All heavy atoms as a GROMACS GRO file, in nm:
protein
  597
    1MET      N    1   0.088  -0.118   0.003
    1MET     CA    2   0.001   0.002   0.003
    1MET      C    3   0.092   0.125   0.002
    1MET      O    4   0.181   0.136   0.083
    1MET     CB    5  -0.088   0.000   0.124
    1MET     CG    6  -0.178   0.121   0.134
    1MET     SD    7  -0.283   0.120   0.280
    1MET     CE    8  -0.390  -0.020   0.251
    2ASN      N    9   0.066   0.211  -0.096
    2ASN     CA   10   0.151   0.335  -0.100
    2ASN      C   11   0.095   0.443  -0.010
    2ASN      O   12  -0.010   0.416   0.062
    2ASN     CB   13   0.162   0.385  -0.245
    2ASN     CG   14   0.034   0.427  -0.304
    2ASN    OD1   15  -0.067   0.444  -0.237
    2ASN    ND2   16   0.036   0.449  -0.432
    3ARG      N   17   0.148   0.559  -0.006
    3ARG     CA   18   0.114   0.660   0.085
    3ARG      C   19  -0.028   0.715   0.059
    3ARG      O   20  -0.090   0.776   0.145
    3ARG     CB   21   0.211   0.773   0.091
    3ARG     CG   22   0.213   0.855  -0.031
    3ARG     CD   23   0.313   0.970  -0.021
    3ARG     NE   24   0.450   0.916  -0.001
    3ARG     CZ   25   0.553   0.985   0.030
    3ARG    NH1   26   0.542   1.113   0.047
    3ARG    NH2   27   0.665   0.927   0.046
    4ARG      N   28  -0.080   0.695  -0.058
    4ARG     CA   29  -0.214   0.747  -0.093
    4ARG      C   30  -0.320   0.637  -0.064
    4ARG      O   31  -0.438   0.659  -0.083
    4ARG     CB   32  -0.219   0.786  -0.239
    4ARG     CG   33  -0.140   0.909  -0.267
    4ARG     CD   34  -0.147   0.948  -0.410
    4ARG     NE   35  -0.071   1.067  -0.432
    4ARG     CZ   36  -0.129   1.181  -0.474
    4ARG    NH1   37  -0.255   1.189  -0.496
    4ARG    NH2   38  -0.053   1.286  -0.493
    5GLY      N   39  -0.276   0.517  -0.024
    5GLY     CA   40  -0.368   0.410   0.016
    5GLY      C   41  -0.403   0.317  -0.097
    5GLY      O   42  -0.493   0.236  -0.088
    6LYS      N   43  -0.324   0.322  -0.204
    6LYS     CA   44  -0.353   0.232  -0.318
    6LYS      C   45  -0.279   0.099  -0.293
    6LYS      O   46  -0.158   0.101  -0.272
    6LYS     CB   47  -0.306   0.295  -0.449
    6LYS     CG   48  -0.336   0.206  -0.572
    6LYS     CD   49  -0.294   0.278  -0.695
    6LYS     CE   50  -0.325   0.182  -0.810
    6LYS     NZ   51  -0.279   0.236  -0.941
    7VAL      N   52  -0.350  -0.012  -0.305
    7VAL     CA   53  -0.289  -0.142  -0.287
    7VAL      C   54  -0.235  -0.186  -0.424
    7VAL      O   55  -0.298  -0.174  -0.521
    7VAL     CB   56  -0.393  -0.243  -0.236
    7VAL    CG1   57  -0.335  -0.386  -0.228
    7VAL    CG2   58  -0.453  -0.201  -0.105
    8TYR      N   59  -0.111  -0.236  -0.427
    8TYR     CA   60  -0.046  -0.278  -0.547
    8TYR      C   61   0.047  -0.399  -0.517
    8TYR      O   62   0.087  -0.422  -0.402
    8TYR     CB   63   0.030  -0.162  -0.612
    8TYR     CG   64   0.150  -0.118  -0.536
    8TYR    CD1   65   0.277  -0.168  -0.565
    8TYR    CD2   66   0.146  -0.029  -0.434
    8TYR    CE1   67   0.390  -0.130  -0.504
    8TYR    CE2   68   0.257   0.014  -0.367
    8TYR     CZ   69   0.380  -0.035  -0.401
    8TYR     OH   70   0.494   0.005  -0.334
    9GLY      N   71   0.085  -0.466  -0.617
    9GLY     CA   72   0.177  -0.576  -0.605
    9GLY      C   73   0.325  -0.530  -0.639
    9GLY      O   74   0.344  -0.449  -0.721
   10SER      N   75   0.415  -0.587  -0.570
   10SER     CA   76   0.555  -0.550  -0.588
   10SER      C   77   0.642  -0.677  -0.592
   10SER      O   78   0.619  -0.771  -0.517
   10SER     CB   79   0.605  -0.462  -0.477
   10SER     OG   80   0.740  -0.431  -0.488
   11LYS      N   81   0.741  -0.680  -0.684
   11LYS     CA   82   0.831  -0.797  -0.692
   11LYS      C   83   0.934  -0.793  -0.585
   11LYS      O   84   0.987  -0.899  -0.549
   11LYS     CB   85   0.896  -0.797  -0.831
   11LYS     CG   86   0.805  -0.828  -0.946
   11LYS     CD   87   0.880  -0.844  -1.074
   11LYS     CE   88   0.782  -0.886  -1.186
   11LYS     NZ   89   0.857  -0.903  -1.312
   12GLU      N   90   0.964  -0.678  -0.533
   12GLU     CA   91   1.069  -0.665  -0.427
   12GLU      C   92   1.006  -0.605  -0.301
   12GLU      O   93   0.918  -0.516  -0.306
   12GLU     CB   94   1.183  -0.579  -0.479
   12GLU     CG   95   1.256  -0.636  -0.596
   12GLU     CD   96   1.372  -0.554  -0.643
   12GLU    OE1   97   1.409  -0.461  -0.567
   12GLU    OE2   98   1.423  -0.577  -0.753
   13PHE      N   99   1.058  -0.649  -0.187
   13PHE     CA  100   1.011  -0.601  -0.061
   13PHE      C  101   1.055  -0.456  -0.042
   13PHE      O  102   1.179  -0.420  -0.058
   13PHE     CB  103   1.059  -0.688   0.056
   13PHE     CG  104   1.010  -0.652   0.187
   13PHE    CD1  105   0.887  -0.694   0.228
   13PHE    CD2  106   1.079  -0.576   0.277
   13PHE    CE1  107   0.829  -0.663   0.349
   13PHE    CE2  108   1.034  -0.543   0.402
   13PHE     CZ  109   0.907  -0.588   0.440
   14ASN      N  110   0.969  -0.366  -0.001
   14ASN     CA  111   1.004  -0.228   0.028
   14ASN      C  112   0.918  -0.178   0.143
   14ASN      O  113   0.846  -0.253   0.206
   14ASN     CB  114   0.991  -0.140  -0.101
   14ASN     CG  115   0.847  -0.137  -0.153
   14ASN    OD1  116   0.750  -0.145  -0.077
   14ASN    ND2  117   0.834  -0.131  -0.285
   15ILE      N  118   0.929  -0.048   0.171
   15ILE     CA  119   0.861   0.011   0.285
   15ILE      C  120   0.712   0.000   0.276
   15ILE      O  121   0.640  -0.003   0.377
   15ILE     CB  122   0.906   0.157   0.305
   15ILE    CG1  123   0.871   0.211   0.441
   15ILE    CG2  124   0.852   0.246   0.195
   15ILE    CD1  125   0.936   0.337   0.481
   16ASP      N  126   0.656   0.002   0.150
   16ASP     CA  127   0.511  -0.013   0.137
   16ASP      C  128   0.458  -0.149   0.164
   16ASP      O  129   0.338  -0.165   0.175
   16ASP     CB  130   0.474   0.027  -0.017
   16ASP     CG  131   0.502   0.173  -0.044
   16ASP    OD1  132   0.514   0.250   0.050
   16ASP    OD2  133   0.499   0.203  -0.162
   17CYS      N  134   0.544  -0.248   0.179
   17CYS     CA  135   0.501  -0.391   0.197
   17CYS      C  136   0.479  -0.426   0.341
   17CYS      O  137   0.434  -0.532   0.372
   17CYS     CB  138   0.607  -0.484   0.138
   17CYS     SG  139   0.632  -0.462  -0.042
   18LYS      N  140   0.510  -0.337   0.430
   18LYS     CA  141   0.495  -0.360   0.574
   18LYS      C  142   0.350  -0.344   0.617
   18LYS      O  143   0.297  -0.230   0.609
   18LYS     CB  144   0.586  -0.273   0.657
   18LYS     CG  145   0.735  -0.306   0.635
   18LYS     CD  146   0.820  -0.217   0.716
   18LYS     CE  147   0.964  -0.245   0.692
   18LYS     NZ  148   1.053  -0.170   0.778
   19LEU      N  149   0.289  -0.451   0.666
   19LEU     CA  150   0.147  -0.442   0.715
   19LEU      C  151   0.143  -0.496   0.856
   19LEU      O  152   0.218  -0.584   0.895
   19LEU     CB  153   0.057  -0.530   0.623
   19LEU     CG  154   0.045  -0.488   0.482
   19LEU    CD1  155  -0.035  -0.591   0.402
   19LEU    CD2  156  -0.020  -0.356   0.465
   20LYS      N  157   0.047  -0.443   0.932
   20LYS     CA  158   0.024  -0.488   1.068
   20LYS      C  159  -0.099  -0.580   1.066
   20LYS      O  160  -0.207  -0.540   1.025
   20LYS     CB  161   0.002  -0.369   1.160
   20LYS     CG  162  -0.023  -0.408   1.302
   20LYS     CD  163  -0.028  -0.290   1.398
   20LYS     CE  164  -0.148  -0.208   1.371
   20LYS     NZ  165  -0.162  -0.104   1.470
   21GLU      N  166  -0.080  -0.704   1.113
   21GLU     CA  167  -0.189  -0.799   1.114
   21GLU      C  168  -0.252  -0.797   1.254
   21GLU      O  169  -0.187  -0.798   1.359
   21GLU     CB  170  -0.139  -0.940   1.086
   21GLU     CG  171  -0.241  -1.045   1.093
   21GLU     CD  172  -0.186  -1.182   1.069
   21GLU    OE1  173  -0.068  -1.210   1.100
   21GLU    OE2  174  -0.258  -1.264   1.012
   22ARG      N  175  -0.388  -0.795   1.260
   22ARG     CA  176  -0.461  -0.795   1.387
   22ARG      C  177  -0.567  -0.902   1.377
   22ARG      O  178  -0.641  -0.912   1.277
   22ARG     CB  179  -0.520  -0.661   1.410
   22ARG     CG  180  -0.601  -0.658   1.537
   22ARG     CD  181  -0.658  -0.519   1.564
   22ARG     NE  182  -0.751  -0.532   1.676
   22ARG     CZ  183  -0.787  -0.427   1.751
   22ARG    NH1  184  -0.740  -0.309   1.721
   22ARG    NH2  185  -0.868  -0.444   1.849
   23ILE      N  186  -0.570  -0.986   1.475
   23ILE     CA  187  -0.674  -1.090   1.486
   23ILE      C  188  -0.792  -1.032   1.562
   23ILE      O  189  -0.777  -0.993   1.675
   23ILE     CB  190  -0.623  -1.221   1.552
   23ILE    CG1  191  -0.501  -1.270   1.473
   23ILE    CG2  192  -0.735  -1.323   1.564
   23ILE    CD1  193  -0.425  -1.380   1.546
   24GLU      N  194  -0.905  -1.024   1.491
   24GLU     CA  195  -1.025  -0.960   1.554
   24GLU      C  196  -1.100  -1.056   1.641
   24GLU      O  197  -1.070  -1.178   1.639
   24GLU     CB  198  -1.115  -0.911   1.439
   24GLU     CG  199  -1.048  -0.804   1.350
   24GLU     CD  200  -1.016  -0.674   1.421
   24GLU    OE1  201  -1.086  -0.638   1.519
   24GLU    OE2  202  -0.924  -0.605   1.374
   25GLU      N  203  -1.196  -1.005   1.718
   25GLU     CA  204  -1.270  -1.087   1.810
   25GLU      C  205  -1.356  -1.194   1.738
   25GLU      O  206  -1.388  -1.296   1.791
   25GLU     CB  207  -1.370  -0.998   1.895
   25GLU     CG  208  -1.305  -0.881   1.961
   25GLU     CD  209  -1.294  -0.762   1.874
   25GLU    OE1  210  -1.385  -0.729   1.798
   25GLU    OE2  211  -1.189  -0.693   1.880
   26ASN      N  212  -1.399  -1.163   1.610
   26ASN     CA  213  -1.480  -1.253   1.536
   26ASN      C  214  -1.403  -1.360   1.468
   26ASN      O  215  -1.460  -1.439   1.390
   26ASN     CB  216  -1.568  -1.174   1.441
   26ASN     CG  217  -1.489  -1.094   1.347
   26ASN    OD1  218  -1.365  -1.099   1.340
   26ASN    ND2  219  -1.553  -1.017   1.265
   27GLY      N  220  -1.273  -1.369   1.481
   27GLY     CA  221  -1.193  -1.472   1.419
   27GLY      C  222  -1.132  -1.432   1.285
   27GLY      O  223  -1.052  -1.504   1.229
   28TYR      N  224  -1.163  -1.315   1.235
   28TYR     CA  225  -1.110  -1.268   1.110
   28TYR      C  226  -0.982  -1.187   1.135
   28TYR      O  227  -0.958  -1.141   1.247
   28TYR     CB  228  -1.213  -1.181   1.037
   28TYR     CG  229  -1.330  -1.256   0.975
   28TYR    CD1  230  -1.441  -1.282   1.051
   28TYR    CD2  231  -1.321  -1.304   0.843
   28TYR    CE1  232  -1.544  -1.360   0.997
   28TYR    CE2  233  -1.426  -1.376   0.787
   28TYR     CZ  234  -1.539  -1.403   0.864
   28TYR     OH  235  -1.642  -1.473   0.812
   29ASN      N  236  -0.908  -1.168   1.034
   29ASN     CA  237  -0.786  -1.087   1.042
   29ASN      C  238  -0.801  -0.954   0.966
   29ASN      O  239  -0.866  -0.955   0.858
   29ASN     CB  240  -0.667  -1.160   0.983
   29ASN     CG  241  -0.623  -1.277   1.071
   29ASN    OD1  242  -0.687  -1.309   1.166
   29ASN    ND2  243  -0.517  -1.347   1.032
   30THR      N  244  -0.738  -0.853   1.012
   30THR     CA  245  -0.731  -0.723   0.935
   30THR      C  246  -0.588  -0.690   0.916
   30THR      O  247  -0.502  -0.726   0.998
   30THR     CB  248  -0.805  -0.607   1.010
   30THR    OG1  249  -0.746  -0.595   1.141
   30THR    CG2  250  -0.954  -0.632   1.022
   31TYR      N  251  -0.557  -0.617   0.807
   31TYR     CA  252  -0.420  -0.579   0.778
   31TYR      C  253  -0.417  -0.434   0.752
   31TYR      O  254  -0.489  -0.378   0.667
   31TYR     CB  255  -0.376  -0.655   0.650
   31TYR     CG  256  -0.378  -0.803   0.672
   31TYR    CD1  257  -0.490  -0.879   0.634
   31TYR    CD2  258  -0.269  -0.871   0.728
   31TYR    CE1  259  -0.491  -1.013   0.656
   31TYR    CE2  260  -0.277  -1.006   0.749
   31TYR     CZ  261  -0.382  -1.077   0.713
   31TYR     OH  262  -0.388  -1.214   0.733
   32ALA      N  263  -0.337  -0.357   0.825
   32ALA     CA  264  -0.321  -0.213   0.814
   32ALA      C  265  -0.180  -0.181   0.779
   32ALA      O  266  -0.080  -0.248   0.812
   32ALA     CB  267  -0.354  -0.150   0.948
   33SER      N  268  -0.162  -0.070   0.702
   33SER     CA  269  -0.030  -0.025   0.666
   33SER      C  270   0.045   0.016   0.792
   33SER      O  271  -0.002   0.090   0.878
   33SER     CB  272  -0.039   0.096   0.565
   33SER     OG  273   0.088   0.146   0.547
   34LEU      N  274   0.171  -0.036   0.804
   34LEU     CA  275   0.251  -0.003   0.919
   34LEU      C  276   0.315   0.133   0.902
   34LEU      O  277   0.343   0.201   1.003
   34LEU     CB  278   0.354  -0.113   0.941
   34LEU     CG  279   0.431  -0.115   1.070
   34LEU    CD1  280   0.338  -0.133   1.189
   34LEU    CD2  281   0.537  -0.222   1.069
   35THR      N  282   0.341   0.174   0.782
   35THR     CA  283   0.411   0.296   0.757
   35THR      C  284   0.322   0.418   0.735
   35THR      O  285   0.349   0.524   0.784
   35THR     CB  286   0.491   0.276   0.625
   35THR    OG1  287   0.567   0.153   0.636
   35THR    CG2  288   0.591   0.391   0.603
   36TRP      N  289   0.214   0.401   0.655
   36TRP     CA  290   0.135   0.515   0.614
   36TRP      C  291   0.002   0.525   0.692
   36TRP      O  292  -0.057   0.430   0.729
   36TRP     CB  293   0.102   0.506   0.466
   36TRP     CG  294   0.225   0.480   0.377
   36TRP    CD1  295   0.249   0.372   0.306
   36TRP    CD2  296   0.337   0.571   0.365
   36TRP    NE1  297   0.368   0.386   0.239
   36TRP    CE2  298   0.425   0.504   0.270
   36TRP    CE3  299   0.368   0.696   0.409
   36TRP    CZ2  300   0.541   0.560   0.238
   36TRP    CZ3  301   0.486   0.750   0.372
   36TRP    CH2  302   0.570   0.682   0.285
   37LYS      N  303  -0.030   0.652   0.715
   37LYS     CA  304  -0.164   0.684   0.788
   37LYS      C  305  -0.228   0.799   0.706
   37LYS      O  306  -0.162   0.872   0.634
   37LYS     CB  307  -0.141   0.720   0.927
   37LYS     CG  308  -0.100   0.608   1.012
   37LYS     CD  309  -0.094   0.649   1.159
   37LYS     CE  310  -0.053   0.525   1.241
   37LYS     NZ  311  -0.057   0.553   1.385
   38ASN      N  312  -0.360   0.815   0.724
   38ASN     CA  313  -0.432   0.922   0.664
   38ASN      C  314  -0.500   1.001   0.775
   38ASN      O  315  -0.589   0.949   0.837
   38ASN     CB  316  -0.535   0.867   0.562
   38ASN     CG  317  -0.612   0.977   0.496
   38ASN    OD1  318  -0.562   1.084   0.470
   38ASN    ND2  319  -0.741   0.952   0.469
   39ASN      N  320  -0.454   1.122   0.797
   39ASN     CA  321  -0.511   1.207   0.906
   39ASN      C  322  -0.507   1.132   1.040
   39ASN      O  323  -0.599   1.128   1.116
   39ASN     CB  324  -0.649   1.254   0.874
   39ASN     CG  325  -0.654   1.344   0.757
   39ASN    OD1  326  -0.561   1.414   0.730
   39ASN    ND2  327  -0.767   1.339   0.680
   40GLU      N  328  -0.391   1.067   1.067
   40GLU     CA  329  -0.365   0.995   1.194
   40GLU      C  330  -0.450   0.871   1.207
   40GLU      O  331  -0.460   0.812   1.313
   40GLU     CB  332  -0.382   1.088   1.315
   40GLU     CG  333  -0.284   1.196   1.319
   40GLU     CD  334  -0.139   1.154   1.318
   40GLU    OE1  335  -0.101   1.056   1.387
   40GLU    OE2  336  -0.062   1.219   1.245
   41ARG      N  337  -0.523   0.822   1.102
   41ARG     CA  338  -0.601   0.704   1.099
   41ARG      C  339  -0.532   0.600   1.018
   41ARG      O  340  -0.476   0.627   0.910
   41ARG     CB  341  -0.739   0.730   1.041
   41ARG     CG  342  -0.818   0.833   1.124
   41ARG     CD  343  -0.959   0.844   1.075
   41ARG     NE  344  -1.020   0.711   1.084
   41ARG     CZ  345  -1.146   0.688   1.047
   41ARG    NH1  346  -1.220   0.788   1.008
   41ARG    NH2  347  -1.192   0.569   1.060
   42GLN      N  348  -0.538   0.475   1.066
   42GLN     CA  349  -0.480   0.362   0.991
   42GLN      C  350  -0.554   0.340   0.861
   42GLN      O  351  -0.675   0.359   0.856
   42GLN     CB  352  -0.476   0.240   1.078
   42GLN     CG  353  -0.384   0.246   1.194
   42GLN     CD  354  -0.388   0.115   1.273
   42GLN    OE1  355  -0.488   0.053   1.285
   42GLN    NE2  356  -0.273   0.077   1.320
   43MET      N  357  -0.479   0.292   0.763
   43MET     CA  358  -0.538   0.256   0.636
   43MET      C  359  -0.532   0.104   0.620
   43MET      O  360  -0.426   0.041   0.636
   43MET     CB  361  -0.462   0.322   0.520
   43MET     CG  362  -0.474   0.473   0.516
   43MET     SD  363  -0.422   0.548   0.365
   43MET     CE  364  -0.244   0.519   0.370
   44PHE      N  365  -0.645   0.042   0.597
   44PHE     CA  366  -0.656  -0.101   0.600
   44PHE      C  367  -0.667  -0.157   0.455
   44PHE      O  368  -0.716  -0.085   0.362
   44PHE     CB  369  -0.778  -0.149   0.673
   44PHE     CG  370  -0.767  -0.130   0.820
   44PHE    CD1  371  -0.810  -0.006   0.877
   44PHE    CD2  372  -0.715  -0.223   0.906
   44PHE    CE1  373  -0.797   0.016   1.010
   44PHE    CE2  374  -0.707  -0.201   1.038
   44PHE     CZ  375  -0.744  -0.085   1.093
   45VAL      N  376  -0.620  -0.278   0.438
   45VAL     CA  377  -0.638  -0.350   0.308
   45VAL      C  378  -0.782  -0.393   0.305
   45VAL      O  379  -0.830  -0.462   0.405
   45VAL     CB  380  -0.543  -0.468   0.293
   45VAL    CG1  381  -0.578  -0.549   0.170
   45VAL    CG2  382  -0.398  -0.423   0.299
   46ALA      N  383  -0.861  -0.364   0.200
   46ALA     CA  384  -1.002  -0.402   0.194
   46ALA      C  385  -1.038  -0.424   0.046
   46ALA      O  386  -0.982  -0.363  -0.044
   46ALA     CB  387  -1.088  -0.293   0.256
   47LEU      N  388  -1.136  -0.516   0.022
   47LEU     CA  389  -1.182  -0.544  -0.107
   47LEU      C  390  -1.334  -0.507  -0.116
   47LEU      O  391  -1.409  -0.532  -0.019
   47LEU     CB  392  -1.165  -0.693  -0.138
   47LEU     CG  393  -1.025  -0.748  -0.132
   47LEU    CD1  394  -1.024  -0.896  -0.156
   47LEU    CD2  395  -0.935  -0.677  -0.233
   48ASN      N  396  -1.374  -0.457  -0.230
   48ASN     CA  397  -1.518  -0.431  -0.247
   48ASN      C  398  -1.584  -0.558  -0.292
   48ASN      O  399  -1.527  -0.663  -0.300
   48ASN     CB  400  -1.542  -0.317  -0.345
   48ASN     CG  401  -1.506  -0.345  -0.487
   48ASN    OD1  402  -1.476  -0.457  -0.521
   48ASN    ND2  403  -1.496  -0.243  -0.564
   49GLY      N  404  -1.716  -0.552  -0.324
   49GLY     CA  405  -1.797  -0.671  -0.355
   49GLY      C  406  -1.749  -0.737  -0.484
   49GLY      O  407  -1.770  -0.857  -0.503
   50LYS      N  408  -1.682  -0.664  -0.572
   50LYS     CA  409  -1.635  -0.720  -0.700
   50LYS      C  410  -1.493  -0.780  -0.691
   50LYS      O  411  -1.437  -0.833  -0.778
   50LYS     CB  412  -1.638  -0.616  -0.809
   50LYS     CG  413  -1.782  -0.574  -0.847
   50LYS     CD  414  -1.776  -0.473  -0.956
   50LYS     CE  415  -1.916  -0.435  -0.990
   50LYS     NZ  416  -1.919  -0.333  -1.102
   51GLY      N  417  -1.429  -0.754  -0.566
   51GLY     CA  418  -1.297  -0.809  -0.545
   51GLY      C  419  -1.186  -0.717  -0.578
   51GLY      O  420  -1.068  -0.755  -0.573
   52THR      N  421  -1.216  -0.591  -0.610
   52THR     CA  422  -1.111  -0.496  -0.639
   52THR      C  423  -1.069  -0.424  -0.508
   52THR      O  424  -1.159  -0.400  -0.427
   52THR     CB  425  -1.151  -0.394  -0.747
   52THR    OG1  426  -1.270  -0.320  -0.707
   52THR    CG2  427  -1.176  -0.459  -0.880
   53PRO      N  428  -0.947  -0.387  -0.494
   53PRO     CA  429  -0.904  -0.316  -0.367
   53PRO      C  430  -0.969  -0.179  -0.354
   53PRO      O  431  -0.982  -0.104  -0.447
   53PRO     CB  432  -0.752  -0.305  -0.386
   53PRO     CG  433  -0.718  -0.385  -0.503
   53PRO     CD  434  -0.839  -0.408  -0.584
   54LYS      N  435  -1.000  -0.148  -0.230
   54LYS     CA  436  -1.050  -0.016  -0.194
   54LYS      C  437  -0.933   0.072  -0.154
   54LYS      O  438  -0.830   0.019  -0.108
   54LYS     CB  439  -1.151  -0.014  -0.080
   54LYS     CG  440  -1.282  -0.088  -0.112
   54LYS     CD  441  -1.373  -0.093   0.002
   54LYS     CE  442  -1.430   0.044   0.025
   54LYS     NZ  443  -1.535   0.041   0.131
   55ARG      N  444  -0.944   0.201  -0.173
   55ARG     CA  445  -0.840   0.295  -0.127
   55ARG      C  446  -0.832   0.299   0.021
   55ARG      O  447  -0.936   0.295   0.091
   55ARG     CB  448  -0.871   0.432  -0.183
   55ARG     CG  449  -0.858   0.446  -0.329
   55ARG     CD  450  -0.733   0.512  -0.363
   55ARG     NE  451  -0.724   0.527  -0.512
   55ARG     CZ  452  -0.612   0.549  -0.575
   55ARG    NH1  453  -0.500   0.560  -0.508
   55ARG    NH2  454  -0.612   0.567  -0.701
   56GLY      N  455  -0.713   0.306   0.080
   56GLY     CA  456  -0.692   0.306   0.221
   56GLY      C  457  -0.771   0.408   0.299
   56GLY      O  458  -0.823   0.375   0.406
   57PRO      N  459  -0.776   0.534   0.254
   57PRO     CA  460  -0.850   0.633   0.334
   57PRO      C  461  -1.001   0.605   0.348
   57PRO      O  462  -1.065   0.656   0.435
   57PRO     CB  463  -0.828   0.766   0.252
   57PRO     CG  464  -0.710   0.741   0.175
   57PRO     CD  465  -0.709   0.597   0.142
   58LYS      N  466  -1.056   0.520   0.262
   58LYS     CA  467  -1.199   0.489   0.275
   58LYS      C  468  -1.230   0.362   0.351
   58LYS      O  469  -1.339   0.313   0.352
   58LYS     CB  470  -1.255   0.476   0.130
   58LYS     CG  471  -1.242   0.600   0.047
   58LYS     CD  472  -1.324   0.591  -0.079
   58LYS     CE  473  -1.314   0.720  -0.156
   58LYS     NZ  474  -1.408   0.822  -0.109
   59THR      N  475  -1.128   0.307   0.420
   59THR     CA  476  -1.146   0.182   0.491
   59THR      C  477  -1.151   0.206   0.640
   59THR      O  478  -1.095   0.301   0.693
   59THR     CB  479  -1.032   0.082   0.456
   59THR    OG1  480  -0.907   0.142   0.495
   59THR    CG2  481  -1.029   0.052   0.309
   60ARG      N  482  -1.218   0.110   0.709
   60ARG     CA  483  -1.231   0.113   0.854
   60ARG      C  484  -1.202  -0.024   0.909
   60ARG      O  485  -1.230  -0.123   0.839
   60ARG     CB  486  -1.367   0.160   0.899
   60ARG     CG  487  -1.415   0.290   0.846
   60ARG     CD  488  -1.342   0.405   0.910
   60ARG     NE  489  -1.390   0.534   0.869
   60ARG     CZ  490  -1.336   0.606   0.765
   60ARG    NH1  491  -1.231   0.556   0.702
   60ARG    NH2  492  -1.380   0.720   0.732
   61ARG      N  493  -1.157  -0.038   1.029
   61ARG     CA  494  -1.127  -0.171   1.092
   61ARG      C  495  -1.248  -0.251   1.102
   61ARG      O  496  -1.242  -0.373   1.086
   61ARG     CB  497  -1.052  -0.148   1.224
   61ARG     CG  498  -1.013  -0.283   1.286
   61ARG     CD  499  -0.934  -0.261   1.410
   61ARG     NE  500  -1.005  -0.195   1.521
   61ARG     CZ  501  -1.072  -0.263   1.610
   61ARG    NH1  502  -1.079  -0.392   1.605
   61ARG    NH2  503  -1.138  -0.202   1.707
   62LYS      N  504  -1.359  -0.193   1.144
   62LYS     CA  505  -1.481  -0.269   1.172
   62LYS      C  506  -1.563  -0.303   1.044
   62LYS      O  507  -1.660  -0.383   1.052
   62LYS     CB  508  -1.572  -0.191   1.265
   62LYS     CG  509  -1.515  -0.172   1.401
   62LYS     CD  510  -1.510  -0.304   1.477
   62LYS     CE  511  -1.465  -0.283   1.616
   62LYS     NZ  512  -1.455  -0.410   1.692
   63SER      N  513  -1.524  -0.251   0.929
   63SER     CA  514  -1.596  -0.282   0.801
   63SER      C  515  -1.567  -0.423   0.759
   63SER      O  516  -1.449  -0.470   0.769
   63SER     CB  517  -1.546  -0.182   0.695
   63SER     OG  518  -1.601  -0.223   0.571
   64THR      N  519  -1.667  -0.497   0.719
   64THR     CA  520  -1.650  -0.633   0.674
   64THR      C  521  -1.568  -0.647   0.548
   64THR      O  522  -1.515  -0.751   0.518
   64THR     CB  523  -1.787  -0.708   0.659
   64THR    OG1  524  -1.862  -0.630   0.560
   64THR    CG2  525  -1.866  -0.716   0.787
   65ASN      N  526  -1.551  -0.534   0.474
   65ASN     CA  527  -1.472  -0.536   0.357
   65ASN      C  528  -1.319  -0.559   0.391
   65ASN      O  529  -1.246  -0.602   0.304
   65ASN     CB  530  -1.478  -0.404   0.277
   65ASN     CG  531  -1.620  -0.385   0.221
   65ASN    OD1  532  -1.693  -0.483   0.202
   65ASN    ND2  533  -1.654  -0.262   0.191
   66ALA      N  534  -1.284  -0.524   0.511
   66ALA     CA  535  -1.144  -0.534   0.553
   66ALA      C  536  -1.118  -0.663   0.632
   66ALA      O  537  -1.004  -0.681   0.681
   66ALA     CB  538  -1.106  -0.414   0.640
   67HIS      N  539  -1.217  -0.748   0.650
   67HIS     CA  540  -1.201  -0.874   0.725
   67HIS      C  541  -1.158  -0.988   0.630
   67HIS      O  542  -1.224  -1.012   0.527
   67HIS     CB  543  -1.327  -0.908   0.800
   67HIS     CG  544  -1.355  -0.814   0.910
   67HIS    ND1  545  -1.462  -0.834   0.991
   67HIS    CD2  546  -1.292  -0.704   0.953
   67HIS    CE1  547  -1.460  -0.738   1.080
   67HIS    NE2  548  -1.363  -0.655   1.057
   68PHE      N  549  -1.050  -1.056   0.668
   68PHE     CA  550  -1.006  -1.170   0.590
   68PHE      C  551  -1.001  -1.290   0.677
   68PHE      O  552  -0.963  -1.284   0.799
   68PHE     CB  553  -0.865  -1.139   0.532
   68PHE     CG  554  -0.863  -1.032   0.436
   68PHE    CD1  555  -0.839  -0.903   0.477
   68PHE    CD2  556  -0.890  -1.056   0.299
   68PHE    CE1  557  -0.840  -0.793   0.383
   68PHE    CE2  558  -0.887  -0.955   0.210
   68PHE     CZ  559  -0.863  -0.826   0.251
   69LEU      N  560  -1.040  -1.410   0.621
   69LEU     CA  561  -1.041  -1.529   0.700
   69LEU      C  562  -0.918  -1.610   0.677
   69LEU      O  563  -0.890  -1.653   0.562
   69LEU     CB  564  -1.166  -1.614   0.658
   69LEU     CG  565  -1.195  -1.736   0.740
   69LEU    CD1  566  -1.226  -1.699   0.889
   69LEU    CD2  567  -1.316  -1.808   0.685
   70PRO      N  568  -0.837  -1.631   0.780
   70PRO     CA  569  -0.711  -1.708   0.763
   70PRO      C  570  -0.743  -1.857   0.742
   70PRO      O  571  -0.835  -1.909   0.808
   70PRO     CB  572  -0.637  -1.688   0.892
   70PRO     CG  573  -0.741  -1.656   0.992
   70PRO     CD  574  -0.856  -1.586   0.916
   71ILE      N  575  -0.672  -1.922   0.653
   71ILE     CA  576  -0.689  -2.058   0.626
   71ILE      C  577  -0.556  -2.127   0.670
   71ILE      O  578  -0.452  -2.106   0.604
   71ILE     CB  579  -0.718  -2.087   0.475
   71ILE    CG1  580  -0.854  -2.017   0.441
   71ILE    CG2  581  -0.730  -2.240   0.450
   71ILE    CD1  582  -0.881  -2.027   0.294
   72PRO      N  583  -0.557  -2.218   0.763
   72PRO     CA  584  -0.435  -2.293   0.799
   72PRO      C  585  -0.399  -2.392   0.696
   72PRO      O  586  -0.486  -2.458   0.635
   72PRO     CB  587  -0.477  -2.363   0.935
   72PRO     CG  588  -0.624  -2.366   0.936
   72PRO     CD  589  -0.674  -2.254   0.847
   73LEU      N  590  -0.272  -2.405   0.668
   73LEU     CA  591  -0.219  -2.493   0.568
   73LEU      C  592  -0.155  -2.620   0.631
   73LEU      O  593  -0.099  -2.611   0.723
   73LEU     CB  594  -0.119  -2.424   0.480
   73LEU     CG  595  -0.173  -2.308   0.400
   73LEU    CD1  596  -0.059  -2.238   0.324
   73LEU    CD2  597  -0.272  -2.358   0.301
   0.00000   0.00000   0.00000
């Protein structure tokens, strides 16, 4: 996630690749940018109904769009 909140793929690890994982009370995980914030608010990785990424400033921790279900391998 870059400083504007756009989620993108990168071949090499850089400062934008650092995410903070949080296990929520409902068993889902959320991922927030460790480096970038928008007006002192965390920006979360979230997908809309069609599966495209939402911009970080429009995401919230409690939104179901930002909840991901971990699958043990």
